[in-house]
C-alpha positions in Angstrom: -20.9 -21.6 -36.0 -21.6 -18.7 -33.7 -19.2 -17.9 -30.9 -20.0 -16.1 -27.7 -19.1 -12.4 -27.6 -16.0 -11.7 -25.6 -16.4 -8.1 -24.4 -16.9 -6.8 -27.9 -14.1 -8.8 -29.4 -15.5 -12.2 -30.5 -18.5 -12.4 -32.7 -20.1 -14.6 -35.3 -20.7 -11.5 -37.5 -17.5 -11.9 -39.5 -17.2 -14.5 -42.2 -13.6 -14.5 -43.3 -12.9 -18.1 -44.0 -13.6 -19.8 -47.2 -16.2 -22.4 -46.0 -14.6 -25.4 -47.7 -15.4 -28.8 -46.2 -12.8 -30.5 -44.2 -11.9 -33.8 -45.8 -10.3 -36.7 -44.0 -9.7 -39.9 -45.8 -8.3 -43.3 -45.1 -4.7 -43.9 -44.4 -2.5 -44.0 -47.5 -4.5 -41.4 -49.3 -3.1 -37.9 -49.6 -5.0 -35.5 -47.2 -5.9 -31.9 -48.0 -4.7 -29.2 -45.7 -5.9 -29.4 -42.1 -8.0 -26.3 -42.8 -8.3 -24.3 -45.9 -7.4 -21.1 -44.0 -5.3 -19.0 -46.4 -7.4 -16.0 -47.2 -6.6 -12.5 -48.4 -8.4 -11.1 -45.3 -7.1 -13.4 -42.6 -3.4 -13.3 -43.5 -3.2 -9.4 -43.4 -4.9 -9.3 -40.1 -2.7 -11.9 -38.6 0.4 -10.4 -40.1 -0.6 -7.1 -38.5 -0.9 -8.6 -35.0 2.3 -10.7 -35.5 4.3 -7.6 -36.5 2.9 -5.6 -33.6 3.8 -8.5 -31.3 7.3 -8.6 -32.8 7.7 -4.9 -32.2 6.7 -5.6 -28.6 3.9 -3.1 -28.7 2.5 -4.6 -25.4 5.3 -2.9 -23.5 3.3 0.3 -24.2 0.3 -1.1 -22.4 -1.5 -2.1 -25.6 -2.7 -5.6 -25.4 -3.0 -7.8 -28.6 -5.5 -10.5 -29.4 -3.7 -13.7 -28.5 -4.5 -17.4 -28.4 -2.9 -18.6 -25.1 -2.3 -22.3 -24.7 -2.4 -23.5 -21.1 -2.7 -26.8 -19.4 -1.5 -29.0 -16.5 1.9 -30.6 -16.9 1.7 -33.6 -19.3 -1.8 -32.7 -20.5 -0.6 -32.8 -24.1 -0.2 -29.2 -24.9 2.9 -29.6 -27.1 1.3 -32.6 -28.9 -1.7 -30.4 -29.8 0.6 -27.8 -31.3 2.5 -30.5 -33.1 -0.7 -31.8 -34.6 -1.7 -28.3 -35.8 1.8 -27.5 -37.1 2.8 -30.9 -38.4 6.2 -30.6 -36.7 7.9 -32.2 -33.7 8.4 -30.2 -30.5 10.4 -31.2 -27.4 8.9 -34.0 -25.4 9.9 -35.7 -22.2 9.2 -36.0 -18.5 8.5 -32.9 -16.5 8.2 -29.4 -18.0 9.0 -29.5 -21.7 8.0 -25.9 -22.3 10.2 -23.8 -20.1 9.6 -20.4 -21.8 6.6 -18.9 -23.6 6.7 -20.3 -27.1 5.1 -18.0 -29.7 4.2 -20.3 -32.6 3.3 -18.5 -35.8 1.8 -20.9 -38.4 1.6 -19.5 -41.9 0.0 -21.5 -44.7 1.9 -21.1 -48.0 0.6 -23.4 -50.8 3.5 -22.3 -53.1 6.3 -24.0 -51.1 7.1 -27.7 -51.2 9.3 -27.9 -48.1 8.6 -26.3 -44.7 10.4 -23.0 -43.9 11.1 -22.8 -40.2 12.7 -19.9 -38.3 13.6 -19.5 -34.6 13.6 -16.0 -33.2 14.9 -15.1 -29.7 17.4 -12.7 -28.0 17.3 -10.5 -31.1 18.5 -13.4 -33.2 16.7 -15.1 -36.1 18.0 -18.6 -37.0 16.7 -20.9 -39.8 16.2 -24.5 -38.8 15.1 -27.7 -40.6 12.1 -29.9 -39.7 14.3 -32.7 -38.4 16.3 -30.6 -36.0 13.6 -28.3 -34.8 13.1 -30.0 -31.4 16.8 -29.9 -30.6 17.0 -26.3 -31.8 14.2 -25.3 -29.5 15.9 -27.0 -26.6 19.2 -25.2 -27.3 17.4 -21.8 -27.6 15.4 -22.5 -24.3 18.7 -23.3 -22.5 20.1 -20.0 -23.7 17.0 -18.1 -22.5 16.2 -19.9 -19.3 19.5 -21.6 -18.5 20.4 -25.2 -18.4 18.4 -27.4 -16.1 14.7 -27.2 -15.4 14.1 -23.5 -14.5 11.7 -21.4 -16.5 11.8 -17.8 -17.9 9.3 -15.3 -19.0 11.3 -14.3 -22.1 9.6 -15.6 -25.1 10.9 -17.8 -28.0 9.2 -17.4 -31.4 8.9 -20.2 -33.9 7.7 -19.2 -37.4 6.4 -22.2 -39.4 5.7 -21.5 -43.1 4.2 -24.7 -44.6 1.7 -25.8 -47.1 -1.5 -27.0 -45.4 -1.1 -25.5 -41.9 -3.8 -23.2 -40.5 -3.0 -19.5 -40.3 -2.6 -19.2 -36.5 -0.5 -17.5 -33.9 -0.5 -19.1 -30.5 1.5 -18.8 -27.3 2.3 -22.1 -25.6 3.1 -21.6 -21.9 4.9 -23.8 -19.4 2.8 -26.7 -18.0 1.4 -26.2 -14.5 3.0 -28.3 -11.8 2.5 -28.0 -8.1 5.5 -30.0 -6.8 9.0 -29.0 -7.7 11.1 -32.0 -8.9 14.9 -32.2 -8.6 16.5 -29.4 -10.5 13.4 -27.1 -10.4 13.2 -24.0 -8.2 11.1 -24.5 -5.1 8.6 -21.8 -6.2 8.1 -23.4 -9.7 4.3 -23.2 -9.2 4.3 -19.5 -8.4 6.6 -18.8 -11.3 4.4 -20.6 -13.8 1.3 -19.1 -12.3 2.7 -15.6 -12.8 3.6 -16.2 -16.4 0.2 -17.7 -17.2 -1.7 -14.9 -15.5 0.3 -12.3 -17.4 -0.9 -13.8 -20.7 -4.6 -14.7 -19.8 -5.6 -11.7 -17.7 -6.0 -9.3 -20.7 -9.6 -9.4 -22.1 -8.1 -9.7 -25.6 -6.7 -13.1 -24.9 -8.4 -16.4 -26.0 -7.6 -19.2 -23.6 -7.0 -22.6 -25.2 -7.2 -24.9 -22.2 -5.7 -28.3 -22.9 -7.3 -31.0 -20.7 -6.6 -34.7 -20.5 -9.6 -37.0 -20.8 -8.0 -39.1 -18.0 -8.7 -36.5 -15.3 -11.8 -34.8 -13.8 -11.9 -31.4 -15.4 -12.9 -29.5 -12.3 -9.7 -30.6 -10.6 -7.5 -29.3 -13.3 -5.3 -26.4 -12.2 -5.5 -24.8 -15.6 -9.3 -24.7 -15.3 -9.0 -23.0 -11.9 -6.6 -20.4 -13.3 -8.8 -19.6 -16.4 -11.9 -19.4 -14.3 -10.2 -16.7 -12.1 -10.0 -14.4 -15.1 -12.8 -15.7 -17.3 -15.6 -16.8 -14.9 -18.2 -17.2 -17.6 -15.8 -19.0 -20.0 -16.8 -16.7 -22.8 -13.2 -16.6 -24.1 -12.1 -20.1 -23.2 -12.0 -23.0 -25.7 -11.2 -26.5 -24.3 -9.2 -29.2 -26.1 -9.6 -32.7 -24.7 -6.6 -34.9 -25.4 -6.0 -38.6 -24.8 -9.6 -39.4 -25.7 -8.6 -42.9 -26.7 -7.3 -43.6 -23.2 -10.4 -42.6 -21.3 -13.4 -42.8 -23.6 -15.8 -43.7 -20.8 -18.0 -40.8 -19.8 -16.2 -38.3 -22.1 -19.4 -37.5 -24.0 -21.1 -36.6 -20.7 -18.0 -34.5 -19.7 -18.0 -32.3 -22.8 -21.8 -32.0 -23.0 -22.5 -31.3 -19.3 -19.8 -28.6 -19.2 -19.4 -28.4 -15.5 -16.5 -25.9 -15.8 -18.1 -23.3 -18.0 -16.2 -23.5 -21.3 -18.1 -20.9 -23.3 -16.4 -21.5 -26.7 -16.9 -25.2 -26.5 -14.9 -28.4 -26.5 -12.9 -30.2 -29.2 -11.7 -33.8 -28.6 -8.6 -34.9 -30.4 -6.2 -37.8 -30.7 -2.6 -36.7 -31.0 0.2 -38.4 -32.7 1.5 -41.5 -30.8 5.1 -42.7 -30.9 6.6 -42.6 -34.4 3.4 -42.2 -36.3 3.4 -39.9 -39.2 1.0 -36.9 -39.1 -0.9 -38.4 -42.0 -1.3 -41.7 -40.0 -2.3 -39.8 -36.9 -5.0 -38.0 -38.7 -6.4 -41.1 -40.3 -6.3 -43.0 -37.0 -8.1 -40.0 -35.3 -10.8 -40.0 -38.0 -11.3 -43.7 -37.6 -11.3 -43.5 -33.8 -14.1 -40.9 -33.6 -16.1 -42.6 -36.4 -16.0 -46.2 -35.2 -15.4 -46.3 -31.5 -18.6 -47.3 -29.7 -18.4 -44.4 -27.2 -16.4 -41.7 -29.0 -18.4 -42.0 -32.2 -21.4 -40.6 -30.3 -19.7 -37.3 -29.8 -20.9 -34.7 -32.3 -18.6 -34.4 -35.3 -18.4 -30.6 -34.8 -16.6 -31.4 -31.5 -13.9 -33.8 -32.6 -10.6 -33.9 -34.6 -7.6 -31.6 -35.1 -9.0 -30.2 -38.4 -12.2 -29.0 -36.5 -9.9 -27.5 -33.8 -7.9 -25.7 -36.4 -11.1 -24.4 -38.1 -12.5 -23.1 -34.8 -9.2 -21.5 -33.8 -8.9 -19.7 -37.2 -12.4 -18.4 -37.0 -12.1 -17.2 -33.4 -8.8 -15.6 -34.1 -10.0 -13.8 -37.2 -13.1 -12.6 -35.4 -11.3 -11.3 -32.3 -8.6 -9.5 -34.4 -11.1 -7.8 -36.7 -13.1 -6.7 -33.7 -10.2 -5.5 -31.6 -8.1 -3.9 -34.3 -9.9 -0.5 -34.4 -9.4 -0.2 -30.6 -5.7 -1.1 -31.0 -5.4 1.6 -33.7 -7.0 4.1 -31.4 -4.7 3.2 -28.5 -1.7 3.5 -30.7 -2.7 6.9 -31.9 -3.6 8.1 -28.4 -0.4 6.8 -26.9 1.6 8.3 -29.7 0.0 11.7 -29.2 0.6 11.7 -25.5 4.3 10.6 -25.8 5.0 13.2 -28.6 3.5 15.9 -26.4 5.5 14.8 -23.4 8.7 14.6 -25.6 8.1 18.1 -26.9 7.7 19.4 -23.3 11.2 18.2 -22.4 13.9 20.9 -22.6 16.0 21.2 -25.6 19.1 19.2 -25.5 21.7 21.9 -25.3 24.9 21.5 -27.4 26.6 24.9 -27.2 27.1 27.7 -24.8 25.0 30.0 -27.0 22.1 27.6 -26.7 22.6 27.3 -23.0 22.7 31.0 -22.6 19.5 31.4 -24.6 17.8 28.8 -22.4 19.0 30.4 -19.3 17.8 33.8 -20.2 14.4 32.2 -21.2 14.2 30.7 -17.7 15.0 34.0 -16.0 12.4 35.8 -18.2 9.6 33.3 -17.6 10.4 33.2 -13.9 10.2 37.0 -13.7 6.9 37.0 -15.6 5.4 34.4 -13.2 6.5 36.3 -10.1 5.1 39.6 -11.5 1.8 37.9 -12.0 1.7 36.2 -8.6 3.3 38.9 -6.4 2.5 42.1 -8.1 -0.6 41.6 -10.3 -2.4 39.2 -8.0 -3.0 36.6 -10.7 -2.8 32.9 -9.9 -3.8 31.2 -13.1 -0.6 29.2 -13.0 -1.4 27.8 -9.6 -5.3 27.8 -9.5 -5.6 25.1 -6.8 -2.7 26.0 -4.6 -3.9 28.7 -2.2 -0.4 29.2 -0.9 0.5 30.6 -4.3 -2.4 33.1 -4.3 0.1 35.6 -3.0 -1.8 38.9 -3.2 -4.4 37.5 -0.8 -1.9 35.9 1.4 0.2 39.1 1.7 -3.0 41.0 2.7 -3.8 38.4 5.3 -0.3 38.7 6.9 -0.6 42.5 6.8 -4.0 42.4 8.4 -2.7 40.2 11.2 0.1 42.7 11.7 -2.4 45.6 11.9 -4.6 43.7 14.4 -1.6 42.9 16.5 -0.5 46.5 16.6 -3.9 47.7 17.6 -4.2 45.0 20.4 -1.0 46.3 22.0 -1.0 48.9 24.8 -4.3 47.5 26.1 -5.1 49.3 29.3 -7.1 47.9 32.2 -10.1 49.9 33.4 -8.6 50.5 36.9 -5.3 51.8 35.3 -7.0 54.6 33.3 -4.9 57.8 33.4 -2.5 56.2 35.9 0.5 56.1 33.5 -0.2 59.8 32.5 -0.5 60.8 36.2 2.8 59.0 37.0 4.6 60.7 34.2 3.3 64.2 35.1 4.3 63.7 38.7 7.8 62.6 37.8 8.4 65.4 35.4 7.3 68.3 37.7 9.5 71.3 37.5 9.6 74.9 38.3 7.3 76.6 35.9 3.8 77.7 35.2 1.0 75.5 36.6 -1.4 73.6 34.3 1.1 73.7 31.5 1.7 70.5 29.5 5.4 70.3 28.5 6.2 68.6 25.2 8.7 66.3 26.9 5.9 64.7 28.9 4.0 63.8 25.6 7.2 62.4 24.1 7.9 60.4 27.2 4.6 58.7 27.0 4.9 58.3 23.2 8.3 56.6 23.5 7.0 54.2 26.1 4.1 53.2 23.7 6.3 52.9 20.6 8.8 50.7 22.6 6.0 48.3 23.5 5.1 47.7 19.9 8.6 47.9 18.4 9.0 44.1 18.0 5.8 43.7 16.0 7.0 45.3 12.7 10.2 43.2 12.8 8.2 40.1 13.4 6.0 41.0 10.5 8.8 41.5 8.0 10.4 38.3 9.0 7.2 36.4 8.6 6.4 38.0 5.3 9.9 37.5 3.7 9.8 33.8 4.8 6.6 33.4 2.9 8.0 35.3 -0.1 11.0 33.0 0.0 8.8 29.9 -0.3 6.9 31.4 -3.3 10.0 32.6 -5.1 11.7 29.2 -4.7 8.7 27.3 -5.9 8.4 29.5 -9.0 12.2 29.3 -9.8 12.3 25.5 -9.2 9.4 25.0 -11.5 11.0 27.0 -14.3 14.3 25.2 -13.7 12.9 21.7 -13.4 14.2 20.6 -16.8 17.7 21.7 -15.8 18.4 20.3 -12.3 22.0 21.4 -12.6 20.7 25.0 -12.3 18.5 24.4 -9.3 21.1 24.4 -6.6 22.6 27.7 -7.7 19.2 29.2 -8.4 17.9 28.2 -5.0 21.0 29.5 -3.2 20.8 32.8 -5.1 17.1 33.2 -4.1 17.8 32.4 -0.5 20.7 34.9 -0.4 18.6 37.6 -2.1 15.6 37.1 0.3 18.0 37.2 3.3 19.3 40.6 2.0 15.8 41.9 1.4 14.7 40.8 4.9 17.7 42.6 6.5 16.9 45.7 4.4 13.3 45.6 5.7 14.4 45.1 9.3 16.8 48.1 9.0 14.0 50.2 7.5 11.6 49.1 10.3 14.1 50.1 12.9 14.5 53.5 11.2 10.8 54.0 11.2 10.5 53.0 14.9 13.4 55.4 15.7 11.6 58.2 13.8 8.4 57.6 15.7 10.2 57.8 19.0 12.1 60.9 18.0 9.3 63.3 17.3 5.6 63.8 17.4 4.3 65.1 14.1 1.5 64.7 11.7 -0.3 66.9 9.1 -3.2 64.6 9.1 -6.3 66.8 10.0 -7.9 63.8 11.6 -5.6 64.3 14.6 -7.2 67.6 15.6 -10.7 66.4 14.8 -10.3 63.3 16.9 -8.6 65.2 19.7 -11.4 67.8 19.8 -14.0 65.1 19.9 -12.3 63.4 22.8 -11.7 66.6 24.7 -15.4 67.4 24.5 -15.9 64.8 27.2 -13.5 66.6 29.6 -16.2 68.7 31.2 -18.4 65.7 32.2 -15.3 63.9 33.4 -14.2 66.8 35.6 -17.7 67.2 37.1 -17.4 63.6 38.4 -13.9 64.3 39.7 -15.0 67.4 41.6 -18.3 66.1 43.0 -17.6 63.1 45.2 -21.3 62.5 45.5 -21.7 61.8 41.8 -21.8 58.3 40.4 -18.2 57.5 39.3 -19.0 55.4 36.2 -18.5 57.2 32.9 -18.6 56.1 29.2 -15.8 57.7 27.3 -15.5 57.5 23.5 -12.4 55.6 22.6 -12.1 54.1 26.0 -15.5 52.6 26.9 -17.4 52.5 30.3 -15.0 52.8 33.2 -15.0 53.6 37.0 -13.0 56.8 37.5 -13.5 57.1 41.3 -10.0 56.1 42.1 -8.7 59.3 40.2 -10.3 61.7 42.7 -7.3 61.5 44.9 -5.2 63.0 42.1 -7.2 66.1 41.5 -4.1 68.2 41.2 -3.0 66.6 37.9 -6.1 64.6 36.7 -7.2 67.4 34.3 -3.7 67.5 32.7 -3.6 63.7 32.7 -6.9 63.6 30.8 -5.7 66.2 28.3 -2.5 64.1 27.8 -4.5 60.9 27.4 -6.8 62.4 24.8 -3.9 63.9 22.8 -2.1 60.5 22.9 -5.2 58.6 21.8 -5.7 60.8 18.8 -2.1 60.8 17.8 -1.6 57.0 18.4 -4.3 56.3 15.8 -2.2 58.2 13.3 1.0 56.4 14.4 -0.5 53.0 14.0 -2.0 53.9 10.6 1.4 55.2 9.5 3.2 52.0 10.6 0.7 49.8 8.6 0.4 52.0 5.5 4.1 52.6 5.2 4.8 48.9 5.7 2.5 48.0 2.9 4.2 50.5 0.6 7.6 49.4 1.6 6.9 45.7 1.0 5.4 46.2 -2.5 8.3 48.5 -3.4 10.8 46.0 -2.2 9.1 43.1 -4.0 9.0 45.0 -7.3 12.7 45.9 -7.0 13.6 42.4 -6.2 11.8 41.0 -9.3 12.7 43.7 -11.8 16.3 44.5 -10.8 17.9 42.3 -8.2 16.8 38.7 -8.7 18.4 38.3 -12.2 21.7 39.8 -11.1 21.8 37.6 -8.0 21.2 34.4 -9.9 23.7 35.3 -12.6 26.4 36.2 -10.0 25.9 32.9 -8.2 25.9 30.8 -11.3 29.1 32.5 -12.6 30.8 32.3 -9.2 33.5 29.5 -8.8 31.0 27.3 -6.8 28.3 27.9 -9.4 29.9 26.0 -12.3 29.0 28.6 -15.0 26.5 28.5 -17.8 28.4 25.4 -19.2 26.7 23.3 -16.5 23.5 23.4 -18.5 25.2 21.4 -21.3 25.4 18.4 -18.9 21.9 17.0 -19.3 20.3 15.6 -16.2 20.5 11.8 -16.1 16.7 11.7 -15.3 15.9 13.9 -18.3 18.3 12.0 -20.6 16.7 8.7 -19.5 13.2 10.1 -20.0 14.1 11.5 -23.4 15.6 8.2 -24.6 12.6 6.3 -23.3 10.1 8.6 -25.0 12.1 8.5 -28.3 12.1 4.7 -28.3 8.4 4.7 -27.5 7.6 7.2 -30.2 9.6 5.2 -32.7 7.9 2.0 -31.7 4.4 3.5 -31.9 5.1 5.1 -35.3 6.3 1.8 -36.7 3.2 0.2 -35.2 1.0 2.8 -36.8 2.7 2.2 -40.1 2.2 -1.5 -39.8 -1.5 -1.1 -39.2 -1.9 1.5 -42.0 -0.2 -0.9 -44.5 -2.5 -3.7 -43.4 -5.5 -1.5 -43.8 -4.4 -0.6 -47.3 -4.1 -4.2 -48.2 -7.6 -5.0 -46.9 -8.9 -1.9 -48.8 -7.3 -3.1 -52.0 -8.8 -6.5 -51.5 -12.3 -5.0 -50.9 -11.9 -2.9 -54.0 -10.9 -6.0 -56.0 -13.9 -7.9 -54.7 -16.3 -5.1 -55.6 -15.0 -5.0 -59.1 
């Protein structure tokens, strides 16, 4: 029989089962096993998935092929599992299955008595066939509590028995919309969440148990499965209670109004105290002789047919999905190992702590040198804030532009400041002689006007550098949070010192500029001479009132100088003073910008190479710092992450070994077959 493809998982391309006919004979005659399923290929595959499930590999986000049994309350789910396993499960009114029941059926022709094992809450208890129902009830009470509440924690029942199909299925609580006495009010929502958790993965096969007594489209289990499997390509339907509603059943299972892609199987479960042999004989007789049910194709009826279909589907999906599971295990293991290796060494001695601490200091210094001194930003390629060479230049250019925009003089104020200074500094002496004090007076006024800009610049720059330094230090200390507070404090204290040093240096520079006028830069005389070459034209306008009073002066622009004719006694001296100051002011501004750049780079280098390490060590060793021993106390976050990754790696390695062993068994079988 060919089965629809389930996203690359189910196919009819694999022939694992021994295609032995299913024999069912009259009551009183010994029956063969439900399905001749034990096979050297099926058992290893199923063992592999069962072991992975037992290891709880799904907590790593790796889904396993699973046959999930769902159905409305009292649809006969447990009875179907009973028929497949040949054992009694809890029955009664209301929800009988209150926790996910993982049933692992293992055919073993070498044993005469069933071997049953219950596994839950890290316990494994042997049980006998007579007491299995009571044992499941007790285990359920322990997991979900007494009463009628449900739980998502699974209970596993291992059934080793001669004649059972090799199957692993998960039976889920029956769907009920109305809470009865003793059940939580949100019982439907709880059951819904559990069912969805199991049927959403594409690797799950949905075994939808439907009662023949209801309309299939109205079944809540159909609605749930259709939400996750709209085409029905991974849904198989089991129709129970066929003997109670035979009318129209043939039309129901052939019309397929609810998209059951893997087909229907109609069964008659055990009734009352019937033995399983009697139940199978009665089922065979029912579908052979009943006037309506006998018309249903024999490939769609009986528990043995259901078992055969389930075994084939299960074997196919496992064989198709196993390579992807192996890949996911390997990928996840590689990722977790890499993440575990990136965690800091768990320090156990002061010597180890000191070594780690010095490594942090060294790596931090290397990063800061690259970012602040070399202009490299490969460690922060997408964070422009950390492209520090470019950002420092931007701040420096803003500072330069601000300096040059100061002392802006309105056109109608041209030479007025110089004239006022000359008039206020008149003294007894030679006429037309420019005293040095006059020049210094004007210079000091101009320097005073721009004095705040250099201080603002160093404040802004060191604030930026503080952000960069702390980001780098916190990155290199991220694995040792106990170091971060003292390291941050040390960085802030050091930056504050450096900022104060720069402010003091700026004030000294400003004081020097106010104190004296000096430069050996030849550009001063060159520029002064060029400016003074305009004096003749300027004075002609001053002396000839009939001339047009507009003049275009280099370094000043086009201005109206008519208002200066009333100051002819000092205007020539004022022009000379102005041109000298303009030529010298260019030198002053250049000096303030250039020396600032040199000072900043020198300060940054000293901070990284000499001062930062000492500051951090002093803060760490201070009474409030806690000393190097603090590093021995691993951060709770890091410790939790380390433990989680270790557990994950252990689980994945065990899972990888499980898969490898199964593959070896299959390879040995193939080699044996080829011989």
